[in-house]
Backbone as a chain_set.jsonl record, in Angstrom:
{"seq": "MDTRVRAKRWSRLEYERLVHLGVFRPGERLELEALRGALGPGWLIRTQMPVALDDESEPEPDVSVVPGSFRDYSHAHPSRPALLVEIAESSLDFDRKDKGSLYARARVPEYWIVNLAERVLEVYRESGPDARAAYGWAYLHAVRLGPEDHVAPPIAPTSRIRVSGLLP", "coords": {"N": [[0.832, -1.176, 0.0], [0.652, 2.164, -0.926], [1.62, 4.817, 0.964], [2.493, 7.378, 0.767], [2.323, 10.941, 0.937], [0.838, 13.056, -1.35], [1.215, 16.161, -2.811], [-1.045, 18.554, -4.065], [-0.612, 20.811, -6.607], [-1.841, 23.867, -6.781], [-3.15, 26.086, -9.206], [-3.057, 29.669, -9.489], [-5.587, 30.636, -10.244], [-7.239, 28.423, -9.677], [-6.911, 28.315, -6.914], [-7.982, 30.858, -6.142], [-10.623, 30.434, -6.884], [-11.359, 28.378, -5.118], [-11.159, 29.759, -2.688], [-13.199, 31.632, -3.076], [-15.377, 29.893, -3.118], [-15.444, 29.175, -0.507], [-13.935, 27.117, 0.537], [-11.525, 27.394, 1.898], [-11.086, 28.749, 5.107], [-11.465, 32.122, 6.397], [-8.392, 33.682, 7.124], [-7.041, 31.274, 7.257], [-4.003, 29.646, 6.783], [-1.905, 28.738, 4.093], [0.359, 26.378, 2.643], [3.526, 27.442, 1.405], [3.914, 27.08, -1.744], [5.741, 27.93, -3.644], [8.112, 27.907, -2.284], [8.388, 25.184, -1.693], [8.816, 24.163, -4.261], [11.362, 25.096, -4.784], [13.104, 23.754, -3.165], [15.123, 20.883, -2.811], [15.018, 17.257, -2.523], [14.813, 15.886, 0.794], [14.134, 17.894, 2.481], [11.736, 19.138, 4.699], [8.685, 20.805, 4.755], [6.892, 22.465, 7.088], [3.796, 23.572, 8.382], [2.587, 25.879, 10.653], [3.404, 24.432, 12.971], [5.005, 23.214, 15.944], [8.395, 24.121, 16.783], [11.244, 23.087, 18.471], [13.151, 25.179, 19.873], [14.865, 25.724, 22.042], [15.415, 25.048, 25.57], [13.588, 26.769, 26.635], [11.753, 27.694, 24.776], [9.211, 27.049, 22.356], [8.091, 27.816, 19.718], [5.46, 28.299, 17.215], [5.945, 28.746, 14.2], [4.654, 30.216, 11.137], [5.564, 28.891, 8.86], [7.975, 26.363, 8.673], [11.128, 25.174, 7.691], [12.725, 22.202, 7.671], [15.337, 19.738, 8.033], [15.033, 16.416, 6.662], [12.327, 14.029, 7.08], [8.768, 13.482, 7.689], [8.709, 11.255, 9.371], [11.058, 11.485, 10.826], [10.41, 13.162, 12.867], [8.534, 12.03, 14.52], [8.581, 11.512, 17.219], [9.554, 13.745, 18.476], [9.722, 17.318, 18.313], [11.136, 19.232, 15.592], [14.407, 20.629, 16.035], [16.374, 22.087, 14.848], [15.767, 24.149, 12.704], [16.143, 25.161, 9.298], [15.126, 27.321, 8.033], [12.794, 29.776, 8.928], [9.51, 31.077, 8.612], [7.334, 33.782, 8.842], [4.085, 34.964, 8.31], [2.824, 38.041, 7.963], [0.775, 40.805, 8.933], [-0.815, 42.529, 10.738], [0.793, 41.819, 12.842], [3.392, 42.638, 12.453], [5.345, 44.241, 13.886], [5.76, 42.734, 16.243], [6.645, 40.322, 15.082], [9.003, 41.161, 13.862], [10.602, 42.216, 15.995], [10.301, 40.639, 18.514], [9.901, 37.833, 17.742], [11.902, 37.721, 15.801], [14.225, 38.212, 17.341], [14.108, 36.02, 19.084], [14.375, 33.866, 17.257], [16.865, 34.492, 16.216], [18.447, 34.197, 18.529], [18.287, 31.451, 18.804], [19.843, 30.773, 16.757], [18.84, 30.334, 14.184], [19.417, 29.989, 10.835], [18.216, 31.515, 8.783], [15.54, 33.814, 8.444], [12.359, 34.674, 7.414], [9.995, 37.242, 6.755], [6.901, 37.43, 5.44], [5.623, 40.146, 4.417], [2.618, 41.322, 4.377], [1.291, 43.766, 4.462], [2.911, 45.662, 3.178], [3.554, 44.318, 0.933], [6.034, 42.961, 0.553], [8.996, 40.928, 0.923], [10.739, 40.282, 3.784], [13.964, 39.56, 4.546], [16.037, 37.973, 6.787], [19.274, 37.428, 8.014], [22.279, 35.936, 9.387], [22.811, 35.855, 12.517], [23.504, 37.438, 15.68], [24.872, 38.489, 18.902], [23.033, 41.027, 20.629], [22.497, 43.44, 22.772], [20.348, 45.161, 22.937], [18.192, 43.865, 21.86], [15.148, 41.931, 22.166], [15.541, 39.262, 23.117], [18.222, 39.298, 23.497], [19.624, 38.752, 21.196], [20.013, 39.338, 17.673], [19.241, 39.629, 14.158], [21.834, 40.356, 11.926], [21.908, 41.124, 9.34], [19.666, 42.417, 7.066], [17.235, 42.424, 4.475], [14.94, 43.889, 2.227], [12.686, 42.738, -0.103], [11.004, 43.281, -3.146], [7.943, 42.442, -5.021], [8.842, 41.767, -7.633], [11.406, 40.93, -7.29], [13.877, 38.328, -6.567], [14.598, 35.535, -4.416], [16.896, 33.393, -2.764], [17.075, 30.721, -0.69], [19.643, 29.852, 1.698], [19.879, 27.063, 1.888], [19.235, 26.193, -0.581], [20.9, 27.403, -2.682], [21.091, 27.805, -5.465], [18.597, 28.108, -6.379], [15.826, 30.128, -7.507], [13.489, 32.018, -6.209], [10.685, 33.745, -6.966], [9.551, 36.658, -5.442], [6.902, 37.512, -5.67], [5.631, 35.104, -5.908], [5.375, 34.261, -3.334], [3.609, 35.911, -2.198], [0.133, 36.628, -1.536]], "CA": [[0.0, 0.0, 0.0], [1.425, 3.392, -1.03], [1.124, 5.758, 1.971], [3.112, 8.687, 0.584], [1.424, 12.073, 0.758], [1.105, 13.764, -2.596], [0.689, 17.527, -2.762], [-1.672, 19.096, -5.275], [-0.143, 22.166, -6.897], [-2.96, 24.663, -7.268], [-2.86, 27.302, -9.949], [-3.614, 30.839, -8.822], [-7.022, 30.704, -10.525], [-7.894, 27.366, -8.898], [-6.89, 28.753, -5.529], [-8.963, 31.942, -5.975], [-11.959, 29.834, -6.975], [-11.601, 27.669, -3.863], [-11.414, 30.776, -1.669], [-14.533, 32.159, -3.363], [-16.357, 28.869, -2.751], [-15.434, 28.992, 0.939], [-13.211, 25.911, 0.926], [-10.572, 27.827, 2.914], [-11.667, 29.704, 6.05], [-10.706, 33.375, 6.515], [-7.233, 33.597, 7.998], [-6.36, 29.982, 7.166], [-2.747, 29.797, 6.057], [-1.586, 27.622, 3.213], [1.776, 26.15, 2.441], [4.151, 28.25, 0.365], [4.339, 26.132, -2.788], [6.936, 28.439, -4.312], [9.238, 27.445, -1.484], [8.509, 23.738, -1.891], [9.385, 23.919, -5.579], [12.774, 25.485, -4.822], [13.912, 22.867, -2.338], [15.292, 19.521, -3.297], [14.611, 16.231, -1.56], [15.49, 15.923, 2.079], [13.642, 19.024, 3.272], [10.332, 19.057, 5.083], [8.043, 22.093, 5.005], [5.839, 22.302, 8.085], [3.017, 24.792, 8.575], [2.023, 26.116, 11.979], [3.73, 23.318, 13.866], [6.059, 23.628, 16.87], [9.816, 23.82, 16.661], [11.863, 23.136, 19.799], [14.358, 25.975, 19.684], [15.73, 25.527, 23.206], [14.652, 24.585, 26.734], [12.628, 27.789, 27.053], [10.818, 28.144, 23.74], [8.706, 26.109, 21.361], [7.126, 28.594, 18.928], [4.799, 27.678, 16.07], [6.011, 29.669, 13.063], [3.722, 29.903, 10.063], [6.223, 27.88, 8.022], [9.341, 26.01, 9.05], [11.802, 24.242, 6.786], [13.62, 21.395, 8.501], [15.871, 18.587, 7.288], [14.461, 15.106, 6.917], [10.967, 13.691, 6.674], [7.819, 13.428, 8.796], [9.098, 10.171, 10.291], [12.149, 11.94, 11.686], [9.871, 13.968, 13.964], [7.368, 11.354, 15.091], [8.691, 11.474, 18.678], [10.029, 15.035, 18.99], [9.651, 18.414, 17.352], [12.452, 19.616, 15.059], [15.113, 21.594, 16.871], [17.347, 22.832, 14.045], [15.191, 24.581, 11.426], [17.042, 25.872, 8.385], [14.437, 28.558, 7.647], [11.484, 30.004, 9.532], [8.767, 32.099, 7.882], [6.105, 34.305, 9.437], [3.259, 35.731, 7.389], [2.399, 39.073, 8.901], [0.147, 42.072, 8.561], [-0.966, 43.284, 11.987], [1.798, 41.378, 13.819], [4.721, 42.947, 11.919], [6.27, 44.713, 14.907], [6.065, 41.58, 17.09], [7.429, 39.367, 14.306], [10.349, 41.716, 13.646], [11.378, 42.393, 17.222], [10.283, 39.517, 19.45], [10.2, 36.556, 17.086], [13.218, 37.831, 15.171], [15.25, 38.049, 18.369], [14.03, 34.629, 19.543], [14.941, 33.004, 16.224], [18.301, 34.796, 16.144], [19.064, 33.571, 19.703], [18.371, 30.013, 18.516], [20.765, 30.682, 15.618], [18.183, 29.904, 12.95], [20.238, 30.658, 9.818], [17.482, 32.477, 7.95], [14.187, 34.106, 8.895], [11.636, 35.524, 6.454], [8.663, 37.754, 7.068], [6.095, 37.787, 4.278], [4.984, 41.379, 4.88], [1.429, 41.509, 3.55], [0.905, 45.175, 4.455], [3.718, 46.388, 2.186], [3.782, 43.398, -0.183], [7.47, 42.712, 0.415], [9.573, 39.852, 1.71], [11.852, 40.721, 4.615], [14.882, 38.432, 4.707], [16.975, 38.202, 7.883], [20.35, 36.433, 8.046], [23.464, 36.179, 10.221], [22.452, 36.289, 13.87], [24.587, 37.757, 16.596], [24.436, 39.118, 20.144], [22.605, 42.426, 20.578], [21.935, 43.704, 24.096], [19.095, 45.922, 22.802], [17.141, 42.994, 21.32], [14.253, 41.336, 23.166], [16.143, 38.061, 23.7], [19.67, 39.458, 23.525], [20.206, 38.415, 19.895], [19.307, 39.927, 16.533], [19.834, 39.343, 12.852], [22.727, 41.444, 11.578], [21.735, 41.463, 7.924], [18.255, 42.408, 6.671], [16.967, 42.912, 3.12], [13.526, 43.926, 1.837], [12.576, 42.411, -1.522], [9.69, 43.541, -3.718], [7.328, 41.337, -5.77], [9.596, 41.392, -8.837], [12.721, 40.419, -6.894], [14.03, 36.896, -6.327], [15.33, 35.165, -3.216], [17.379, 32.008, -2.743], [17.476, 30.344, 0.67], [20.983, 29.245, 1.728], [19.813, 25.609, 1.719], [19.044, 25.954, -2.01], [21.474, 28.644, -3.199], [20.952, 27.98, -6.909], [17.184, 28.319, -6.707], [15.385, 31.528, -7.608], [12.077, 32.114, -5.883], [10.193, 35.101, -7.194], [8.849, 37.103, -4.243], [5.467, 37.551, -5.955], [5.119, 33.757, -5.705], [5.165, 34.083, -1.916], [2.559, 36.849, -1.779], [-1.208, 36.255, -2.027]], "C": [[0.884, 1.25, 0.0], [0.844, 4.43, -0.074], [1.765, 7.134, 1.85], [2.051, 9.76, 0.385], [1.817, 12.78, -0.532], [0.449, 15.127, -2.543], [0.092, 17.901, -4.108], [-1.152, 20.51, -5.459], [-1.286, 22.934, -7.545], [-2.455, 25.804, -8.12], [-3.475, 28.462, -9.185], [-5.113, 30.917, -9.03], [-7.805, 29.63, -9.768], [-7.996, 27.775, -7.432], [-7.937, 29.844, -5.286], [-10.385, 31.402, -6.023], [-12.312, 29.092, -5.681], [-11.864, 28.638, -2.708], [-12.824, 31.318, -1.84], [-15.63, 31.175, -2.945], [-16.397, 28.591, -1.251], [-14.733, 27.737, 1.409], [-12.191, 26.24, 2.016], [-11.238, 28.885, 3.784], [-10.85, 30.986, 6.057], [-9.562, 33.205, 7.508], [-6.497, 32.271, 7.947], [-5.123, 30.137, 6.298], [-2.451, 28.533, 5.266], [-0.075, 27.531, 3.019], [2.308, 26.995, 1.297], [4.716, 27.326, -0.711], [5.562, 26.614, -3.551], [8.186, 27.973, -3.579], [9.458, 25.952, -1.685], [9.185, 23.436, -3.237], [10.877, 24.218, -5.658], [13.679, 24.526, -4.067], [14.003, 21.48, -2.955], [14.81, 18.519, -2.261], [15.403, 16.379, -0.262], [15.073, 17.078, 2.965], [12.148, 18.872, 3.487], [9.815, 20.452, 5.359], [6.862, 21.838, 5.923], [5.101, 23.627, 8.252], [2.367, 24.792, 9.947], [2.182, 24.926, 12.917], [4.919, 23.728, 14.731], [7.463, 23.251, 16.41], [10.418, 24.012, 18.058], [13.188, 23.873, 19.684], [15.364, 25.806, 20.818], [14.855, 25.082, 24.373], [13.555, 25.547, 27.155], [11.583, 28.139, 26.001], [10.482, 27.05, 22.736], [7.648, 26.842, 20.527], [6.524, 27.77, 17.796], [4.817, 28.664, 14.912], [5.011, 29.26, 11.99], [4.278, 28.818, 9.158], [7.608, 27.62, 8.593], [9.87, 25.007, 8.03], [12.858, 23.53, 7.613], [14.155, 20.234, 7.674], [15.112, 17.318, 7.632], [13.053, 14.929, 6.394], [10.062, 13.681, 7.906], [8.223, 12.385, 9.832], [10.181, 10.596, 11.274], [11.641, 12.678, 12.92], [8.629, 13.336, 14.591], [7.404, 11.341, 16.621], [9.168, 12.79, 19.287], [9.912, 16.089, 17.892], [11.05, 18.717, 16.816], [13.095, 20.67, 15.949], [16.119, 22.435, 16.089], [16.739, 23.253, 12.71], [16.218, 25.34, 10.598], [16.46, 27.233, 7.999], [13.106, 28.606, 8.38], [10.835, 31.173, 8.812], [7.536, 32.488, 8.694], [5.391, 35.107, 8.36], [2.555, 36.773, 8.24], [1.725, 40.26, 8.222], [0.054, 42.909, 9.836], [0.114, 42.929, 13.01], [3.227, 41.734, 13.401], [5.726, 43.336, 13.002], [6.713, 43.557, 15.809], [6.954, 40.578, 16.347], [8.85, 39.867, 14.08], [11.168, 41.696, 14.931], [11.436, 41.138, 18.083], [10.655, 38.191, 18.78], [11.565, 36.589, 16.413], [14.343, 37.611, 16.163], [15.284, 36.61, 18.889], [14.683, 33.685, 18.539], [16.441, 33.235, 16.071], [19.038, 34.132, 17.309], [19.245, 32.068, 19.488], [19.283, 29.727, 17.327], [20.128, 30.029, 14.389], [18.872, 30.672, 11.824], [19.508, 31.727, 9.011], [16.042, 32.578, 8.437], [13.551, 35.048, 7.883], [10.341, 35.999, 7.078], [8.005, 38.106, 5.74], [5.213, 38.942, 4.758], [3.818, 41.697, 3.954], [1.043, 42.976, 3.422], [1.632, 45.952, 3.36], [4.031, 45.558, 0.949], [5.274, 43.245, -0.501], [7.841, 41.481, 1.233], [10.749, 40.439, 2.475], [12.707, 39.49, 4.908], [15.922, 38.805, 5.762], [17.972, 37.052, 7.935], [21.435, 36.865, 9.025], [23.093, 36.737, 11.583], [23.693, 36.559, 14.708], [24.053, 38.418, 17.846], [24.081, 40.593, 19.935], [21.867, 42.712, 21.886], [20.607, 44.447, 24.029], [17.928, 45.049, 22.346], [16.387, 42.297, 22.451], [14.868, 40.128, 23.873], [17.67, 38.101, 23.659], [20.392, 39.104, 22.239], [19.372, 39.077, 18.809], [19.97, 39.444, 15.25], [20.621, 40.579, 12.42], [22.55, 41.925, 10.147], [20.249, 41.339, 7.573], [18.104, 43.031, 5.292], [15.463, 42.874, 2.893], [13.459, 43.727, 0.329], [11.149, 42.63, -1.991], [9.197, 42.365, -4.545], [8.116, 40.875, -6.99], [10.979, 40.83, -8.532], [12.687, 38.905, -6.705], [14.824, 36.674, -5.049], [15.759, 33.702, -3.356], [17.764, 31.67, -1.31], [18.844, 29.674, 0.649], [20.977, 27.731, 1.535], [19.566, 25.21, 0.267], [19.586, 27.166, -2.764], [21.338, 28.857, -4.705], [19.499, 28.191, -7.327], [16.885, 29.813, -6.784], [13.878, 31.54, -7.38], [11.649, 33.553, -6.099], [9.313, 35.485, -5.997], [7.347, 37.143, -4.48], [4.827, 36.168, -5.782], [4.872, 33.427, -4.239], [4.031, 34.963, -1.382], [1.205, 36.393, -2.31], [-1.645, 37.169, -3.161]], "O": [[1.772, 1.375, 0.843], [-0.285, 4.882, -0.262], [1.598, 7.972, 2.736], [1.02, 9.528, -0.247], [2.992, 13.064, -0.765], [-0.744, 15.235, -2.26], [0.659, 17.599, -5.158], [-1.248, 21.325, -4.542], [-1.65, 22.689, -8.695], [-1.443, 26.425, -7.796], [-4.328, 28.253, -8.322], [-5.847, 31.232, -8.094], [-8.903, 29.891, -9.274], [-9.036, 27.602, -6.796], [-8.699, 29.76, -4.322], [-11.253, 31.864, -5.282], [-13.445, 29.176, -5.208], [-12.7, 28.365, -1.847], [-13.564, 31.45, -0.865], [-16.69, 31.587, -2.472], [-17.267, 27.864, -0.772], [-14.907, 27.324, 2.556], [-12.009, 25.461, 2.952], [-11.877, 29.805, 3.273], [-9.657, 30.951, 5.754], [-9.743, 32.655, 8.595], [-5.424, 32.147, 8.538], [-5.191, 30.697, 5.203], [-2.714, 27.417, 5.713], [0.655, 28.503, 3.213], [1.598, 27.234, 0.32], [5.847, 26.85, -0.606], [6.34, 25.802, -4.052], [9.205, 27.68, -4.205], [10.596, 25.507, -1.831], [10.032, 22.546, -3.323], [11.58, 23.66, -6.5], [14.887, 24.491, -4.302], [13.045, 20.987, -3.551], [14.254, 18.904, -1.232], [16.506, 16.925, -0.238], [15.589, 17.235, 4.072], [11.401, 18.524, 2.573], [10.43, 21.207, 6.112], [5.946, 21.09, 5.583], [5.724, 24.689, 8.262], [1.695, 23.84, 10.343], [1.233, 24.48, 13.562], [5.757, 24.514, 14.289], [7.686, 22.232, 15.756], [10.124, 24.997, 18.736], [14.225, 23.261, 19.427], [16.571, 25.751, 20.581], [13.679, 24.772, 24.183], [12.683, 25.186, 27.945], [10.61, 28.823, 26.317], [11.328, 26.254, 22.33], [6.459, 26.533, 20.612], [7.013, 26.69, 17.464], [3.823, 29.345, 14.662], [4.574, 28.11, 11.935], [3.546, 27.923, 8.734], [8.325, 28.553, 8.952], [9.152, 24.118, 7.574], [13.759, 24.151, 8.176], [13.507, 19.793, 6.724], [14.613, 17.159, 8.746], [12.633, 15.563, 5.426], [10.533, 13.852, 9.031], [8.09, 12.614, 11.034], [10.219, 10.128, 12.412], [12.364, 12.805, 13.908], [7.774, 14.039, 15.129], [6.363, 11.174, 17.257], [9.18, 12.926, 20.511], [9.993, 15.784, 16.702], [12.041, 18.485, 17.508], [12.407, 21.501, 16.543], [16.659, 23.402, 16.627], [17.165, 22.752, 11.67], [17.053, 26.068, 11.134], [17.192, 28.17, 7.681], [12.383, 27.612, 8.448], [11.505, 32.138, 8.444], [6.793, 31.629, 9.17], [6.019, 35.839, 7.594], [1.78, 36.432, 9.134], [2.063, 40.65, 7.104], [0.776, 43.895, 9.984], [0.322, 43.684, 13.96], [4.179, 41.177, 13.949], [6.841, 42.813, 13.028], [7.9, 43.418, 16.104], [7.906, 40.048, 16.919], [9.796, 39.081, 14.104], [12.3, 41.211, 14.944], [12.523, 40.627, 18.35], [11.597, 37.516, 19.194], [12.303, 35.603, 16.447], [15.307, 36.906, 15.867], [16.358, 36.049, 19.108], [15.454, 32.805, 18.921], [17.199, 32.296, 15.828], [20.118, 33.571, 17.122], [20.233, 31.484, 19.934], [19.468, 28.573, 16.941], [20.775, 29.28, 13.656], [18.905, 31.902, 11.86], [20.106, 32.724, 8.604], [15.411, 31.582, 8.792], [14.12, 36.083, 7.536], [9.679, 35.273, 7.821], [8.486, 38.97, 5.007], [4.195, 38.734, 5.417], [4.004, 42.269, 2.88], [0.523, 43.39, 2.385], [1.038, 46.8, 2.694], [4.693, 46.032, 0.027], [5.708, 43.379, -1.645], [7.098, 41.053, 2.115], [11.653, 41.025, 1.88], [12.219, 38.501, 5.455], [16.602, 39.825, 5.643], [17.6, 35.879, 7.906], [21.492, 38.024, 9.434], [23.066, 37.952, 11.778], [24.765, 35.998, 14.482], [22.907, 38.866, 17.867], [24.736, 41.306, 19.174], [20.734, 42.268, 22.073], [19.815, 44.373, 24.968], [16.776, 45.473, 22.443], [16.918, 42.1, 23.544], [14.733, 39.985, 25.088], [18.33, 37.068, 23.771], [21.621, 39.146, 22.179], [18.185, 39.344, 18.994], [21.088, 38.929, 15.253], [20.137, 41.706, 12.534], [22.998, 43.015, 9.792], [19.648, 40.281, 7.761], [18.75, 44.029, 4.971], [14.79, 41.936, 3.318], [14.098, 44.458, -0.428], [10.197, 42.221, -1.326], [9.931, 41.399, -4.753], [8.06, 39.698, -7.345], [11.649, 40.311, -9.424], [11.623, 38.286, -6.685], [15.624, 37.52, -4.648], [15.074, 32.892, -3.98], [18.689, 32.272, -0.765], [19.177, 28.994, -0.322], [21.967, 27.168, 1.067], [19.672, 24.035, -0.084], [18.824, 27.881, -3.414], [21.46, 29.989, -5.174], [19.214, 28.425, -8.501], [17.591, 30.64, -6.208], [13.098, 31.129, -8.24], [12.191, 34.471, -5.483], [8.436, 34.721, -5.595], [6.582, 36.831, -3.567], [3.624, 36.066, -5.54], [4.23, 32.424, -3.93], [3.56, 34.778, -0.26], [1.123, 35.837, -3.405], [-2.742, 37.007, -3.697]]}, "num_chains": 1, "name": "protein.A"}
């Protein structure tokens, strides 16, 4: 018996039709298929599931990219995410300051905020100590990318994800 999960890749028009029909509830978040297409095998994309960053925190980012497969995390949450993504509009300040500092403290290599209010992708890299930050750490490098720009996560450096593919 084949028990593999197969993802359906929705076109934008199919997705809009499903939203119009009420298949997806308001505020329900969907997986970032543009990200899935850029990653090779060996990476798991999890949506709104816990990551065990340290003994004090177990946040539930909107999207986390972790090495391995579902089976690897059947007894424990992932603890070394390669990329965390928050989708934000009203929570921008909290996601930038609090979550950004928390993720930097855990040395998550890359953190993205899909900024819905300004229709940009905020990319944060290279964490380091910062006494002014909420958790004593911050990302030292930040870039804002518009819809026409491209981004490549460090785990897939030859990929080119168009930012508009990450925006609704």
